[in-house]
N, C-alpha and C positions, 0 to 999 in steps of 0.2 A: 785439470782446471777446464771447465766448459768454456767454449768459444762464446765470446759476447754476440748477442743478436743485434743486427742492424735494425735502425728505425724503419717503421713502415713506409715513411716518405722515401728513403733510399731503396727499400725493396721495390716499390712501385716504379722508381726511376730505372732500376735494373731491368724490369720487364718492358718498360717503354723503349729503352735503348735497343733491346734485343728484338722485340716483335714489331715496333713501329719504325725505328731507325735502321734496323737490320745490321747492327754493329756485331763485331766479333766479341768473344769472350775477353780477349786481351784488351781490346778498345774500351769495353765497358768497364773493365777492371781499372784501367788508366783514368777514365772519366770519373768513376766514383771513389778512386783512390782506395780500392780494396783489392785483395788477392784474387787471382783467377780461380782458384779452388773455391773460393767463397761464391763467386759469380756462378760456377758450375753447380754448386749446391742448391742455390736458390732456383736457378732455372730448372734443375731436376725436380725440385719440390712442386714448382708451378706446373710442370708437365704431369706429374703424378696426380696433382689435384685438379687438372683440367682447367687451369687458369691461363688465359691469354691476354692480349691487348687489342682494343680498349677494354677496361674493366667494366662490368655492369654498373650503371649509375646508382643502383640501390645496393651495391655491395659496400659495407662499411669496412673501416680498418680492422675492427674487431673480428668480423666474419672472415676477412682475408687471412688474418693471423691465425684463426683456427683451422682454416683450409691448408695452410702452408705448414703449420706446426701442430699436427695432431699429437695425441698423447705418444710418448716414446714407444710403446709396445707396437704402434701401427708402423713405424718406420723402421725398415730393415736395410741397413747399409750394405751394399752388395760388394763394394770395393773398399779398399783401405784409403785413408785420406791422404792426398798428395801433399807433400811439403810445399810452403810458399817459396819457391826457388829465388824469386825477386827479392824477397825480404832477406833471405840467407845471404845473397850476393851483396846487398846493401850493408848488412851488418858486419860482414867480413871486411868489407872495403872501408867502412867508417870507423871501426874499432881495432885497426892494426896495432895501435900503440898499446892497447890492453892485451895484446897476443890472444885475441879471441880465436877459438879453435871450432872447426866443425863438430867435434864431439859434443862441446857444450851446447850448441844449437840444436844438435840431435836430441839431448836430454830434455831441452825445453819442448821440443816437438813431441816427445813421448809423454810428457806431463799433460800436453794438451790432447793428444791422440794415443791413449795406451795401447790400443789395437793397431797402431800404425807400423810402418816398416822398421826393421832392425837396422843397426848402424851401417852394416856392410851394403845393404841395398840402398839405404838413405844416401850414402856418399856416392854410389855408382850413379843413381839418378841424377843427383846434383851436378856431378862432373859432366855427365852426358849433356845436361841442359846448358851448362856454362861453356862447353866447347862450341856450342852453336851460336853464341852471342857474336854480334857485329859490333866491334868497339868503335868503329867510324862508319856509320851507315849513311849512305846518300839517300835522301828522301825523293821520292817520285810522286807527285801529287796529282790525283785525279781530278778532271774537270768538275766543278760545282761541289767539292767535297769539303774543303777546309777554309776558314777564314781566320787569319791570325791577327790578334789585336794587342796593343800595348801602349804605353805612354812614353813620351820623351820630354825634354825640357823645351818650352816654348819661349817666344819673345816676350818682352815686358811692356806692359801698357803704362801710360802716364796718367795720374790722376789729375783731371782738369782743374780741381780746386786747389790741392795741396803741392801738385807737381811731383809727388812721390811715386816712385815706380812700383807697379803691381806685377807680380810674377804670374805666368800662365803655364799651363801644361798642354802638351801636344798629343792629342789622341790620334792614333794611326791604326787603319785596318787594311789588311793586304790579303788578296786571294792567293791560294796556293799555286794554282795552275798558271794563271795569266799575269800575276803581279799587279792586278788592277787595284788602285789605291784610293783611299778615302782618308782625309785628315781634317781636323778642326781643332781650335784652341778652346781650352776650358780654364776656368779660375781655380778649380779644385779637381782632385781625383776621387772625391767622395761619390757615394752611391748615387744621388740624383743625377750628377754629371756623367758618371760611368754608364748608367742606364740610358739616359738621354742621347749620349754619343752613339751608342749601339742602334737605337731607334732611328736616328737621322742617317746613319750609315747604311742601314737596310733600305731606307727610302731612297737614298742616293744610288744604291746598286739596282733597285727594282726587283730584287729577288733575295733569296736566303740560301746560306750554305748549310750542308748537312751537319757540320762540326764547327764550333767556335773554340779556338785555342787561345786562352788569355794567359797572362802571368798570374803568379799567386799574390796579387795585391788584395787589399781589404775589401775593395768592391766586388771581387769575385769569390773570395774565400772568407767566411765569417769567423772561422776557428782554425788558427794556424796549428797544423800538426804535421810532422814530418812524414807519417805514414798514412793518415787518414784525415785529410783537411775536409771541413764541411763547406759546401757551397752556401754562398749567402742566399737566404730563402727568397729574397726579391729577384736576385739574378736567376735562381732556378725557376721562379715563376715566370720570368720573362721567356726563358729557354722553352718551358712548357707551352707558353702562348703561341710562339712561333714554330714549335714542333722541331726544334734542333737539339743537338747534343753539345754540352760543354765539356771539353776535355783540357783541364788546366795543365799547363806545363809544369815539369818537375822543378823543384826549387834548385837553384843555381845550375841549371841546365839550359843555357842560351840556344844549344843546338835544337832543342824541341821547338823553338819559334824562331828559327834563323831567318825566315821570310820576313816577319815584321821587324826583327832587329835591323835587317838590311834596309827594309822599308823606311824606318825612322831615320837612317843615315841619308837615304836618297832624298826624303822630304826636307831634312835640314839643309842638305847641299843645294837643291834646286828651288826651294821655296823660301825657307827662312833666310837664307844667305841673300837672297834677291831682295828681301825686304829689310835688311839690316839698317839701312840708312833712313828708313821711314819711321815716323812717330805716329802712334795710334793711341787714341784716348777712350776708346770703347771696345769691348769684345766683338760687337757687331761689325765695326769698321775693320778689325783685324781679320776676322773670319771672311769677310767680303773679298779682302785682298788675297787671303790664302785660296779661296775658291777659284779665282781667276787664274792663279798659277797652277792650281791642281789640275785644271783642264788642259793646260799646255803640257804638263807632266804625263797625264795619261794619253795624250795625242801624239807624243813624241815617239818616233820609231826607235825600237831597241836595236842595238848595233849588231847582235848576232843573228837574230831572226828576222830582222828587216820589217817588223810588224809593231804597231803600237800596242801599249797595254789595253786600250779599249777594243781594238781588233781582236786580240787574243781572248779577252773576256767575252766578247760576242761569240766567238767560235767554240771555246771550250767550256768556260764556267757557267755562263747564262743558260745555254741549253739543258744542262744537267742539274741546275740548282733547283731549290724548292720555291714555290710560289708564295708571295706575301699574303697574309690573311686580309680579310675585308677591312678590319680596323687595326691600326697600330696599337701596340702595347701601351696601356695606361700605368704610368708609374705608380707603384704602391709598395709600401714598407710593411714588414712583418714584425709584430711585436708580441710579447707575452704579457698577459694581464690577469691578475687574480680577482676573482668576484668577491666584492665586499659584502658585508652582512646586510646592506641596503639593496642587494641584487644589482649593483651597478659596477662598471669597470671604468677605470681612469685611463684615457687615452689623450695625450697631449692637452692635459689640464681640463678636459671636458669629461662628463660622466654619461655613459651610455647603459641602458638597461639591457639585461639578459634574463632568461627565465629564472625564477627565485629558487628552483631546485638545484641550481648550479652554485650556490654560495659556497665559498672556499675553494672552488676549482680553479685550475690554471687553464686559460684558453689562448689559442692563437689567434691574433688579431690582424687582419689584413686592412691597412690604412691607405686609401687612395685620395685623390683630390676631392672626390665627391661623395664617397660611400665609406662606411666602417662596418666591416664584417667580422664576426666572432665565430671560431671554429672550435669544436671539442672533438679530438681524435678524427679529424678530417671531415667531420659533419658540421654544416653550418648551422648554428643555433640562434643567431641574431643578425639582423642587418638594419643599419640606420643611415640616413642622410648625414653626411659629416657637417658638424657645427664647429665654427671657430671661436665661439663665444667662450672665454675661460671661466672655470668655476660654476658652471651651470649644468643642468641636468636635461637629458632627453630620454623620456620614459615612455614605453608602450604599455597599455592597459593590460594586454595579454601576458606580460611578463610578471605582473604582480601577483601576490597571493590573494585568494578570494576575499580575505578580511580587509585588504588594502584597496581592492577594487571597489568595495562598498563605499568608501569614503569619497570617490570620485563623483558619486551621485549627489553629494551635498554641496550647497552653496551658502555664503553667509546670509543672504536674504531669506532663504528657505528656513534656516534655523531660527532667525529672529522672528519670523512669522509664526512658527510653532510656539515659540516662547510667549508671544503676544496673546495667544489663546489661553494661556494660564493666567496672565496678568501683566500690567505695565512694568511692575518692578522686576518680574522675572526676565522680560524682554530687555529692559535696560541693563540688567546684570549680565545677560549673554552678550550684548552688544559691546559692553566694556571689556569683557574677557576677550572677545574677538580682536578688538582694537589694541588690546595690550601685547599681542603677538606680532612678531615680524612678518609672519606669513599667516594668513587666516587658517590655512589647513592645520597649523599647529595647535589651534584651539578647539578643533572639531571634536576631538575625543572627550575633552572636559565638558563642553556644552552639551553634547549628546547624553553624557552621564547625568547632568543636571535635569534635562528634560525627562529622562526615563525614571526619575525619582517619582514621577506621577503615578507610576504603577504601584508604589508602596505608600504613598501619602496623598491626602486630598489636595485639590488645587489651592484652597484656601491657606492651608499650612505652608504649602510651597511657596506661595505668594508672600506669606508673612515673612518666612525665612529669608527670602530675597530682599525684602525690606531691610531686615536686620543686617544682612550681609553688605548691602550698600552703605548703611549707616556706619558700620565699622571698617569698611574699606577692604573686605576679605573677598578675593575674586578667584575661588577655585571650587571644584567640585567636592573635595574632601571637606572644606569649611562648611559649605552648605549641608552637606550630609551630616556633619557633627551638630549643627544647629538643630536639624530635625531629630536626630536620635537622642539628644539631651533634652529635648523639649524647650529649648530657648526660644522658639518661635512662639510658644504659647505665652512666655513671660512678656514678650514684645507686645502681644495682643492684649494682655492683661494691664500692662502699663498704660497702654493708649486708652483703654476702656475705663479704667479706674482712676483716672486723673481727677482728683477732687477740685470742686469750684471754690474760689477764694471768697470768703464772707465779706459783706460790707462793713467797714470799720473806719473811723476817722484816722486812725494811726497807719492804715494801709493805703499807700499812695496809688497803686495801680500802674499798669504799663504805660498809660499815657503821660505819667509825671516825667518820664525820661526822654520825651519827645518835644 
């Protein structure tokens, strides 16, 4: 069974983490939640193809895929594929109750890699790897390297109108080397609050870590999977904007983020406990009080080192941290939209145009507060100013087919003026057709069809047909064409010309009798 290929977005993330962030294969594997052998394979492919970071701006995802994955005859693996020892270790530990054996895992490995190691060498390599494991490892954090983030339970607000309690969540960010802390209260743990807390924390620190270690909550991971969770696209977009790496903690592994676990406890002990008797009616009021106590917490000297968190931050983390970009990250959500037959996509109940050739395609849509951008395989195909008007359209002329662009040149007055050159009845008919539609554009095709009948019939016949159409209330191109094709316009003319005059007779009263 062939190994499933990663998405191009994740492959580019592997290249960025290696060549831009300088992470090891193990760290990249942990960040992307893939095996180290997979990381090594993609890095080897990139080296063979001469691909580095940053990627050329004109290099599309399709071209990158062709470089990394040429035809099978071009690729010659020089070594046997290494087993994913971490996966084997987790499987044996998780499925003890099923009596899972190393032999069964080796058979699965051989199904995936028929040319791989035999069982004896397979088991020797695994046991050699397992013997080097540290079951309880003490983490030593380098300055400016990692920032740990997590949520805790916050204080409750009081609704000023109903006096009902409103629960809050406590966002906490702690540096690995200095324990320098930032915290704030939010109403939810959803994506806008999650991203906003990160942006405000980075602004508070005045610098960036190389690695952010979050928990596997929904704001960080969009698709929950034990072995390969997918980072939320918006969260990954934020990480790329700041040039940092996201390394999610393993599920049910609190030691992976022990710093922030302890940080949450310290914040609750020194900040929330001090505010327990106060009543807050707004989030702004609560965060103002938290900010005052946060400054005291970061300025308080630690018992063992005799220095405050701020002093340690200035000494260790800040000098080795990354610089903030000129502009903070603008919150944007990623959605998937299908192009309808009218070459528009629906985003938040509004319709935006894309090139008509993309009908039925699925596009990645980046939605910010001010812009809407559509991407096809990583290439931007459309960009619009965001509109908040529901059930309306934003259309660019260049996105329309040539036949539809032609109609933009027409206006109701122009069409009526053309009809008036044929005759007043034709002008009246066209005007009534336009007025009968909700939008004038809906009547353009029918009106233009009527006017172009002049190429096949004289103006006099067309005008007479219009008179008959108005007389019987038929307001369509097909009806007028039927009148002309069947000669009913001549009947109308003959009836008008052949109307006999009434003779003078004493028994004929005349029209004045009735008035």
